[in-house]
VMD Tcl script that draws the C-alpha trace (Angstrom):
set ca {
  {79.95 3.23 -8.43}
  {81.94 0.00 -8.46}
  {85.31 0.00 -6.74}
  {88.25 -0.33 -9.10}
  {91.21 -2.56 -8.23}
  {94.31 -0.60 -7.34}
  {97.97 -1.36 -6.69}
  {99.73 -0.08 -3.54}
  {102.56 2.45 -3.94}
  {105.78 1.52 -5.74}
  {109.34 2.74 -5.10}
  {110.89 5.16 -7.57}
  {113.59 2.61 -8.40}
  {113.83 1.23 -11.92}
  {112.66 -2.35 -12.52}
  {116.28 -3.41 -12.83}
  {117.18 -1.82 -9.49}
  {114.15 -3.47 -7.86}
  {115.38 -6.83 -9.14}
  {118.84 -6.12 -7.70}
  {117.20 -5.20 -4.39}
  {115.66 -8.66 -4.22}
  {119.10 -10.24 -4.63}
  {121.90 -8.94 -2.45}
  {120.75 -7.08 0.66}
  {117.12 -8.16 0.25}
  {116.26 -7.56 3.94}
  {117.70 -4.03 3.78}
  {115.61 -3.39 0.67}
  {112.43 -4.61 2.37}
  {113.06 -2.37 5.37}
  {113.79 0.63 3.13}
  {110.52 0.17 1.23}
  {108.55 -0.23 4.44}
  {110.02 2.99 5.85}
  {109.19 4.92 2.68}
  {105.94 3.27 1.56}
  {104.43 1.49 4.57}
  {103.66 -2.14 5.34}
  {102.35 -2.83 1.82}
  {104.11 -1.89 -1.41}
  {104.38 -2.98 -5.05}
  {107.47 -4.13 -6.90}
  {107.69 -4.64 -10.66}
  {110.44 -6.82 -12.11}
  {111.40 -7.11 -15.79}
  {109.13 -9.41 -17.79}
  {106.45 -10.11 -15.18}
  {103.36 -8.69 -13.50}
  {103.25 -6.53 -10.36}
  {104.22 -8.10 -7.03}
  {102.50 -6.73 -3.92}
  {104.43 -7.36 -0.70}
  {102.46 -6.98 2.52}
  {102.95 -7.19 6.28}
  {99.37 -6.12 7.07}
  {97.63 -8.76 9.17}
  {94.18 -8.27 7.63}
  {95.64 -8.94 4.18}
  {97.77 -11.95 5.20}
  {94.84 -13.61 6.96}
  {92.80 -13.34 3.76}
  {95.70 -14.63 1.64}
  {95.84 -17.76 3.81}
  {92.12 -18.29 3.15}
  {92.29 -17.95 -0.64}
  {90.51 -20.70 -2.52}
  {92.49 -22.79 -4.99}
  {90.52 -21.33 -7.91}
  {91.51 -17.75 -7.00}
  {95.21 -18.03 -7.85}
  {97.51 -19.74 -10.35}
  {100.25 -21.78 -8.67}
  {101.97 -22.52 -11.98}
  {103.34 -18.96 -11.95}
  {105.44 -19.47 -8.80}
  {108.76 -17.61 -9.13}
  {111.05 -20.65 -9.17}
  {113.27 -20.80 -12.29}
  {114.46 -24.36 -11.54}
  {113.34 -27.35 -13.61}
  {111.68 -29.65 -11.10}
  {108.93 -30.49 -13.60}
  {105.66 -28.65 -14.11}
  {103.69 -31.53 -12.59}
  {105.30 -30.99 -9.20}
  {102.80 -30.33 -6.40}
  {104.11 -26.77 -5.98}
  {102.86 -25.79 -9.45}
  {99.53 -27.67 -9.49}
  {96.13 -26.03 -9.14}
  {92.68 -26.86 -7.78}
  {91.75 -30.52 -7.16}
  {94.94 -31.75 -8.82}
  {96.93 -29.99 -6.09}
  {94.71 -31.32 -3.29}
  {95.00 -34.89 -4.60}
  {98.76 -34.53 -4.90}
  {99.18 -33.41 -1.29}
  {97.17 -36.44 -0.18}
  {99.74 -38.66 -1.89}
  {102.73 -36.88 -0.30}
  {101.58 -36.28 3.28}
  {101.72 -39.99 4.32}
  {105.50 -39.85 3.74}
  {105.87 -37.43 6.67}
  {103.63 -38.88 9.38}
  {104.69 -38.60 13.02}
  {105.55 -42.30 13.29}
  {107.76 -42.19 10.20}
  {109.53 -39.07 11.46}
  {110.19 -40.71 14.83}
  {111.54 -43.77 13.06}
  {113.97 -41.62 11.05}
  {115.28 -39.61 14.01}
  {117.81 -42.21 15.16}
  {119.46 -42.46 11.74}
  {119.53 -38.65 11.46}
  {121.40 -38.67 14.77}
  {123.90 -41.23 13.42}
  {124.53 -39.16 10.29}
  {125.16 -36.00 12.30}
  {127.47 -37.91 14.66}
  {129.51 -39.23 11.72}
  {129.92 -35.70 10.34}
  {131.00 -34.28 13.71}
  {133.46 -37.16 14.23}
  {135.34 -35.95 11.12}
  {135.91 -32.48 12.62}
  {139.33 -31.59 13.99}
  {140.42 -28.62 16.08}
  {141.54 -25.84 13.76}
  {139.33 -26.91 10.84}
  {137.70 -24.03 8.97}
  {134.23 -24.76 7.59}
  {131.61 -22.76 5.73}
  {128.70 -23.79 7.93}
  {125.76 -23.67 5.47}
  {127.72 -25.90 3.09}
  {128.58 -28.29 5.95}
  {124.89 -28.51 6.87}
  {124.05 -28.96 3.19}
  {126.39 -31.96 3.07}
  {124.82 -33.45 6.20}
  {121.30 -32.94 4.88}
  {122.26 -34.61 1.59}
  {123.20 -37.71 3.60}
  {119.87 -37.44 5.43}
  {118.04 -37.03 2.11}
  {119.77 -40.10 0.70}
  {118.39 -42.06 3.65}
  {114.91 -40.55 4.05}
  {114.17 -40.07 0.35}
  {116.05 -42.99 -1.18}
  {116.60 -45.45 1.66}
  {120.38 -45.33 1.13}
  {122.93 -45.06 3.94}
  {126.14 -46.40 2.44}
  {127.54 -47.77 -0.81}
  {128.48 -46.73 -4.31}
  {124.93 -45.90 -5.39}
  {124.43 -43.56 -2.46}
  {127.69 -41.78 -3.25}
  {126.72 -41.52 -6.91}
  {123.37 -40.02 -5.98}
  {125.01 -37.58 -3.62}
  {127.56 -36.49 -6.24}
  {124.93 -35.88 -8.92}
  {122.40 -34.26 -6.55}
  {124.92 -31.78 -5.18}
  {126.28 -30.89 -8.60}
  {122.76 -30.37 -10.02}
  {121.62 -28.32 -7.01}
  {124.59 -25.96 -7.24}
  {124.18 -25.53 -11.00}
  {120.37 -25.27 -11.11}
  {120.28 -22.66 -8.35}
  {123.32 -20.70 -9.52}
  {123.24 -16.93 -9.93}
  {123.48 -17.41 -13.70}
  {120.38 -19.58 -13.94}
  {118.39 -17.39 -11.55}
  {119.35 -14.31 -13.55}
  {118.25 -15.99 -16.79}
  {115.03 -17.02 -15.08}
  {114.36 -13.47 -13.95}
  {115.01 -12.10 -17.44}
  {112.86 -14.68 -19.26}
  {110.25 -15.19 -16.54}
  {110.53 -18.07 -14.08}
  {107.82 -20.31 -15.56}
  {108.90 -19.77 -19.15}
  {112.53 -20.49 -18.30}
  {111.91 -23.68 -16.33}
  {109.55 -24.95 -19.07}
  {112.30 -24.26 -21.60}
  {114.75 -26.26 -19.47}
  {112.21 -29.06 -19.06}
  {111.71 -29.40 -22.81}
  {115.48 -29.74 -23.24}
  {115.55 -32.34 -20.46}
  {112.73 -34.40 -22.01}
  {114.30 -34.25 -25.49}
  {117.69 -35.34 -24.15}
  {116.10 -38.11 -22.06}
  {114.16 -39.44 -25.07}
  {117.42 -39.67 -27.01}
  {119.08 -41.54 -24.12}
  {121.81 -38.92 -23.98}
  {123.18 -38.53 -20.44}
  {125.60 -35.72 -21.31}
  {129.00 -35.23 -19.69}
  {127.82 -32.87 -16.93}
  {130.40 -30.27 -17.88}
  {129.90 -26.60 -18.66}
  {129.37 -25.71 -22.31}
  {128.81 -22.70 -24.52}
  {125.16 -22.51 -23.45}
  {124.77 -21.49 -19.78}
  {122.03 -24.07 -19.08}
  {123.84 -27.03 -20.66}
  {125.35 -28.46 -17.44}
  {122.10 -28.10 -15.45}
  {120.20 -30.07 -18.12}
  {122.87 -32.80 -18.29}
  {122.83 -33.26 -14.53}
  {119.03 -33.29 -14.35}
  {118.99 -36.07 -16.98}
  {121.55 -38.08 -14.97}
  {119.70 -37.59 -11.67}
  {116.34 -38.49 -13.21}
  {117.85 -41.62 -14.73}
  {118.97 -42.82 -11.29}
  {115.52 -42.10 -9.86}
  {113.78 -43.82 -12.78}
  {115.81 -46.99 -12.24}
  {114.88 -47.03 -8.55}
  {111.21 -46.30 -9.19}
  {110.99 -49.32 -11.49}
  {112.80 -51.53 -8.97}
  {110.50 -50.36 -6.16}
  {107.41 -51.14 -8.18}
  {108.76 -54.53 -9.22}
  {109.37 -55.70 -5.64}
  {106.29 -53.88 -4.21}
  {107.55 -54.18 -0.64}
  {104.99 -52.52 1.67}
  {107.45 -52.53 4.57}
  {109.65 -49.91 2.87}
  {109.33 -46.53 4.55}
  {111.59 -44.23 2.55}
  {109.83 -41.44 0.71}
  {110.62 -42.50 -2.86}
  {109.16 -45.95 -2.21}
  {106.03 -44.50 -0.62}
  {105.28 -42.11 -3.48}
  {106.33 -44.58 -6.20}
  {103.77 -47.04 -4.81}
  {101.07 -44.43 -4.04}
  {97.93 -44.63 -6.14}
  {95.33 -42.11 -7.28}
  {91.70 -42.60 -6.29}
  {91.15 -44.58 -9.51}
  {93.88 -47.02 -8.48}
  {96.49 -45.89 -10.99}
  {100.12 -45.29 -10.06}
  {101.64 -41.87 -10.63}
  {103.53 -41.59 -13.95}
  {107.30 -42.00 -13.57}
  {108.00 -38.39 -14.55}
  {105.58 -37.21 -11.89}
  {107.35 -39.27 -9.19}
  {110.71 -37.92 -10.39}
  {109.35 -34.38 -10.21}
  {108.17 -34.81 -6.62}
  {111.46 -36.40 -5.57}
  {113.50 -33.57 -7.12}
  {111.25 -30.98 -5.45}
  {111.74 -32.60 -2.04}
  {115.49 -32.63 -2.64}
  {115.55 -28.86 -3.19}
  {113.29 -28.14 -0.22}
  {115.23 -30.41 2.14}
  {118.64 -29.13 1.17}
  {118.47 -25.39 0.46}
  {116.01 -24.45 3.21}
  {117.93 -26.35 5.89}
  {121.30 -24.92 4.85}
  {119.98 -21.34 4.85}
  {118.06 -21.71 8.14}
  {121.09 -23.30 9.83}
  {123.38 -20.51 8.61}
  {121.39 -17.81 10.41}
  {120.89 -20.03 13.46}
  {124.65 -20.45 13.82}
  {125.23 -16.71 13.49}
  {122.90 -16.23 16.47}
  {124.68 -18.97 18.42}
  {128.00 -17.23 17.81}
  {126.58 -13.88 18.83}
  {124.92 -15.35 21.93}
  {127.17 -18.09 23.36}
  {125.05 -18.20 26.52}
  {122.13 -19.50 24.41}
  {124.35 -22.16 22.83}
  {125.49 -23.21 26.31}
  {121.91 -23.41 27.55}
  {121.00 -25.70 24.62}
  {123.90 -27.98 25.61}
  {122.70 -28.07 29.21}
  {119.17 -28.95 28.07}
  {120.52 -31.81 25.93}
  {122.63 -33.15 28.81}
  {119.64 -32.93 31.17}
  {117.60 -34.94 28.65}
  {120.29 -37.64 28.55}
  {120.22 -37.83 32.35}
  {116.43 -37.96 32.47}
  {116.01 -40.56 29.70}
  {119.00 -42.65 30.72}
  {120.29 -42.47 27.14}
  {120.66 -40.15 24.18}
  {117.17 -40.41 22.66}
  {117.06 -38.69 19.25}
  {113.26 -38.33 19.32}
  {113.29 -36.69 22.77}
  {116.21 -34.49 21.76}
  {114.29 -33.24 18.72}
  {111.37 -32.22 20.96}
  {113.29 -30.23 23.61}
  {111.39 -27.00 24.42}
  {114.27 -24.54 24.74}
  {116.00 -25.86 21.60}
  {112.68 -25.58 19.75}
  {112.24 -22.03 21.03}
  {115.74 -21.14 19.80}
  {114.99 -22.47 16.31}
  {111.62 -20.69 16.25}
  {113.27 -17.43 17.21}
  {115.95 -17.76 14.54}
  {113.32 -18.54 11.90}
  {111.28 -15.59 13.13}
  {113.89 -12.85 13.07}
  {116.05 -14.27 10.22}
  {113.76 -16.41 8.04}
  {115.29 -18.24 5.09}
  {112.26 -17.37 2.92}
  {111.39 -13.67 2.69}
  {107.84 -14.31 1.47}
  {105.56 -16.69 -0.41}
  {103.55 -15.93 -3.52}
  {100.02 -16.20 -4.92}
  {99.30 -15.00 -8.49}
  {95.69 -13.80 -8.56}
  {93.45 -15.05 -11.37}
  {90.77 -12.41 -10.79}
  {90.24 -9.02 -9.14}
  {90.36 -9.92 -5.43}
  {89.59 -8.26 -2.10}
  {92.25 -9.09 0.47}
  {91.77 -7.24 3.74}
  {91.74 -3.53 2.93}
  {93.29 -4.14 -0.52}
  {91.38 -4.66 -3.78}
  {93.94 -5.99 -6.24}
  {93.65 -6.52 -10.00}
  {93.86 -9.89 -11.73}
  {97.41 -10.81 -12.75}
  {98.89 -9.40 -9.54}
  {101.12 -11.46 -7.26}
  {100.42 -11.06 -3.55}
  {103.27 -11.98 -1.20}
  {102.91 -12.09 2.59}
  {106.21 -10.55 3.68}
  {107.56 -13.09 6.16}
  {110.60 -11.03 7.12}
  {108.72 -7.80 7.90}
  {105.74 -9.56 9.50}
  {107.88 -11.53 11.91}
  {109.68 -8.35 13.01}
  {106.49 -6.37 13.55}
  {106.50 -4.75 17.03}
  {102.69 -4.72 17.00}
  {102.85 -8.53 17.13}
  {106.13 -9.32 18.87}
  {106.53 -6.28 21.10}
  {109.10 -3.49 21.30}
  {111.95 -6.02 21.22}
  {110.72 -7.56 17.94}
  {114.14 -7.11 16.29}
  {115.95 -8.86 19.16}
  {116.80 -12.55 19.27}
  {115.10 -13.69 22.48}
  {114.06 -17.38 22.56}
  {112.29 -16.98 25.89}
  {109.37 -15.23 24.16}
  {108.26 -18.68 22.91}
  {108.17 -20.10 26.45}
  {106.29 -17.29 28.19}
  {102.88 -18.22 29.54}
  {100.03 -17.03 27.38}
  {102.19 -16.20 24.35}
  {100.92 -17.86 21.20}
  {101.60 -16.62 17.69}
  {99.02 -17.33 15.02}
  {99.48 -18.70 11.47}
  {99.38 -15.17 9.99}
  {102.05 -13.95 12.45}
  {104.67 -16.72 12.34}
  {104.94 -18.31 8.90}
  {108.50 -19.40 8.02}
  {107.17 -22.32 5.95}
  {104.36 -20.40 4.28}
  {100.82 -21.21 5.26}
  {97.29 -22.08 4.26}
  {96.64 -24.90 1.81}
  {100.22 -24.74 0.51}
  {102.30 -24.88 3.67}
  {105.48 -26.91 3.14}
  {104.68 -30.66 3.26}
  {108.09 -31.58 4.68}
  {108.39 -28.81 7.28}
  {108.21 -31.16 10.29}
  {111.06 -33.29 8.96}
  {113.08 -30.17 8.17}
  {112.66 -28.83 11.69}
  {113.40 -32.22 13.21}
  {116.70 -32.62 11.39}
  {117.78 -29.08 12.30}
  {117.04 -29.63 15.99}
  {119.04 -32.87 15.95}
  {121.95 -31.16 14.17}
  {122.11 -28.27 16.64}
  {121.56 -30.46 19.71}
  {124.61 -32.54 18.75}
  {126.71 -29.52 17.85}
  {125.89 -27.81 21.15}
  {126.72 -31.00 23.06}
  {130.01 -31.70 21.35}
  {131.51 -28.77 19.41}
  {132.75 -25.26 20.17}
  {133.47 -22.80 17.36}
  {134.99 -19.37 16.94}
  {134.21 -16.93 14.13}
  {134.01 -13.28 13.15}
  {130.43 -13.26 14.47}
  {131.34 -14.23 18.04}
  {129.93 -11.75 20.58}
  {129.01 -9.26 17.84}
  {125.61 -7.60 17.41}
  {125.33 -6.75 13.73}
  {123.96 -9.37 11.34}
  {125.81 -10.05 8.08}
  {124.22 -8.78 4.89}
  {121.65 -11.12 3.35}
  {121.55 -12.38 -0.21}
  {119.36 -14.80 -2.16}
  {120.95 -18.19 -2.89}
  {118.75 -20.78 -4.58}
  {115.61 -18.92 -3.58}
  {116.64 -18.71 0.10}
  {118.37 -15.97 2.08}
  {121.82 -16.69 3.46}
  {124.60 -14.50 4.85}
  {126.24 -12.90 1.83}
  {129.73 -14.33 2.39}
  {128.75 -17.55 4.13}
  {129.29 -18.41 7.79}
  {132.91 -19.39 8.25}
  {133.70 -21.12 11.52}
  {136.91 -22.40 13.12}
  {136.59 -25.54 15.21}
  {137.80 -24.76 18.72}
  {136.93 -27.99 20.55}
  {135.38 -31.37 19.70}
  {134.12 -33.35 22.67}
  {134.00 -37.15 22.45}
  {130.84 -38.86 21.23}
  {130.43 -40.22 24.78}
  {130.19 -36.73 26.29}
  {127.25 -36.69 28.70}
  {126.88 -40.45 28.43}
  {130.03 -41.09 30.48}
  {128.69 -38.84 33.22}
  {125.45 -40.79 33.07}
  {127.28 -44.09 33.55}
  {129.26 -42.67 36.47}
  {126.11 -41.59 38.33}
  {124.24 -44.83 37.65}
}
mol new
graphics top color blue
foreach p $ca { graphics top sphere $p radius 0.5 }
foreach p [lrange $ca 0 end-1] q [lrange $ca 1 end] { graphics top cylinder $p $q radius 0.2 }
display resetview
């Protein structure tokens, strides 16, 4: 008798309550379901197929090995109009070819070349801080990463055009990832909603109507206006890049605007715009959310923050200068970021919509099911990380013989669809926190506490529900550590 596909158990909650559980307090909801149903359970949201969340290693390993033809990437639960021809939504060979065009933008040499400017941007932001300032840290990091994106994506450091880009990008990001638009996306279905938005965008673009970027009677009006304005800026730059055809340019937009398919053809303009907008979202939202949790840990564990500062100062002494590349490779700082991403990941899971009945580990799931490796529960599994799996302990990453595999530590997803820009994202976060540890002291409600703030989904990422509000306690001069170096020379 042939085995029939079967879904794992589902909570007794209504579909509406399940959807609420994946919004505010999403980590609590995951833990509740694991306690009641085990490491694998099914959730069913309004208007879409079943979603199977799993922290079982045998299942996750098989998910990472899925062939491109076994799942449909176009069904990814992102209700934001980045364009359906973005790499995230592509399938089969089209997806493979697309990654080949993007990966050269994030080679090791290019990342090393960008590190110094990242350092300058962070320094400029810190120089504006004053004792007593109150800042919402994820938004501060978001502002810094927008400056970094303007440089790495667009090749812009200063000037009116950079400021215009930054203004439009931030406004569009906040509107496109708002609770209103995510709620509408959940009600309509993510793919259907973003395709609806994209049709409006294309129609408005064809008419040459930029819109005023203000809210209107229709809740999506402002997001569409701002997408049209942002795309128009990108389109102008794509055409200028192709006209000058300067092979020495290393910013990402230039690299992908000049990239060619195997047949020698350039990517269509809309496709380049789609990739640029996708990289904007990934570089901004993920970094802001990851940094928010990292700073909570630094406030709770000031001895760790101090140790990062000491490691940075030791690097300055050893190198004879502040070397941004060396700083971004420091082992203890890297371990601290790994540990924050392990115990408080910005992404709770990643998704594969199955095209056919599929065996994954001990599960046999029906076609039309979404399988999601549960990053949060997996990375807190005591069977993998030991009895202290729920504790923030960076030293676990430095212990001899401790290595965590791709199915055990997966903050950027995994398999054929791991985040293309993850190395740049991690590099910029290490530079940000190295400079903060060297120069700035903060106080906050989280200082020396033990309980984490409640999580909520913002723009597809988890952040502390009420933000991370910090008060600046001390700002050391930009020469801190360098003066001591000169004195000992």
